C-alpha positions in Angstrom: 31.8 26.6 -29.4 31.9 23.3 -27.1 30.0 21.7 -29.8 32.9 22.2 -32.2 35.3 21.0 -29.6 33.2 17.8 -29.3 33.1 17.4 -33.2 37.1 18.2 -33.8 38.0 15.7 -30.8 35.4 12.9 -32.5 37.3 13.4 -35.6 40.6 13.4 -33.9 39.6 10.1 -32.3 38.6 8.4 -35.6 41.6 9.5 -37.4 43.7 7.7 -34.7 41.8 4.8 -34.8 42.1 4.6 -38.5 46.0 5.4 -38.4 46.5 2.4 -36.0 44.1 0.3 -37.3 42.1 0.4 -33.9 38.7 0.1 -33.0 37.3 3.6 -32.0 35.6 2.6 -28.6 39.0 1.5 -27.4 40.5 4.7 -28.6 37.9 6.7 -26.6 38.1 4.5 -23.6 34.5 3.3 -23.7 34.1 0.2 -21.6 33.7 -3.5 -23.4 31.8 -6.4 -22.1 32.3 -9.9 -23.1 29.9 -12.7 -21.7 30.7 -16.4 -21.6 27.3 -17.9 -21.3 25.5 -16.9 -18.3 28.3 -17.8 -16.1 31.2 -15.2 -16.7 31.4 -11.5 -17.5 34.6 -9.9 -18.6 34.7 -6.0 -18.5 37.5 -3.9 -19.7 37.7 -0.2 -19.0 36.0 0.2 -15.9 37.0 2.6 -13.0 36.0 0.8 -10.0 33.1 -0.7 -8.1 30.4 0.9 -6.2 28.7 -2.0 -4.8 29.4 -5.7 -4.2 27.0 -8.5 -2.9 26.6 -11.9 -4.2 23.5 -10.8 -5.8 24.6 -7.4 -7.4 27.5 -5.9 -8.6 27.6 -2.1 -9.7 30.9 -1.1 -11.9 31.7 2.4 -12.6 32.7 2.9 -16.2 33.2 6.0 -18.5 29.6 5.2 -19.9 27.8 5.0 -16.7 27.0 2.5 -14.1 26.8 -1.2 -15.4 24.7 -3.1 -12.9 24.9 -6.9 -13.1 22.4 -8.7 -10.9 22.6 -12.6 -10.5 23.2 -15.5 -7.7 26.5 -16.3 -6.2 28.6 -13.7 -8.1 32.4 -13.2 -7.1 35.3 -11.4 -8.3 37.5 -13.6 -10.1 39.9 -11.3 -11.2 40.4 -7.7 -10.9 42.8 -5.0 -12.2 42.9 -1.4 -12.4 41.2 -1.7 -15.9 39.7 -5.2 -16.3 37.2 -7.2 -14.3 36.1 -10.8 -14.4 32.9 -11.9 -12.4 31.6 -15.1 -12.1 28.3 -16.7 -11.0 24.7 -17.0 -12.6 24.4 -13.9 -14.2 20.8 -13.1 -14.6 20.9 -9.3 -16.3 23.1 -6.4 -17.0 21.7 -3.1 -17.0 23.1 0.5 -17.5 22.1 2.9 -14.6 21.7 6.5 -15.5 22.1 8.9 -12.6 19.3 10.7 -11.4 19.0 14.4 -11.7 18.8 16.3 -8.6 
């Protein structure tokens, strides 16, 4: 039964996206990343920061934790749903929760 609900919801999201001519990932609330070279990262649809240092920032999203590593990382701007990070960005990694 759970599977049928997910299939139906996926169909609804797709229908809404098509009806309003919107990308399906935006309708589903999935994170959107945009990088400008290796110096700036723009993240939409985050749900908060879990860690913040000059070398690592962990941002929580609906798709999991996005780990940003680099040097001299700073928060240039942050709102409830958007995040802009500056500095030298060396890597991005999706971190999965460890099973107990």
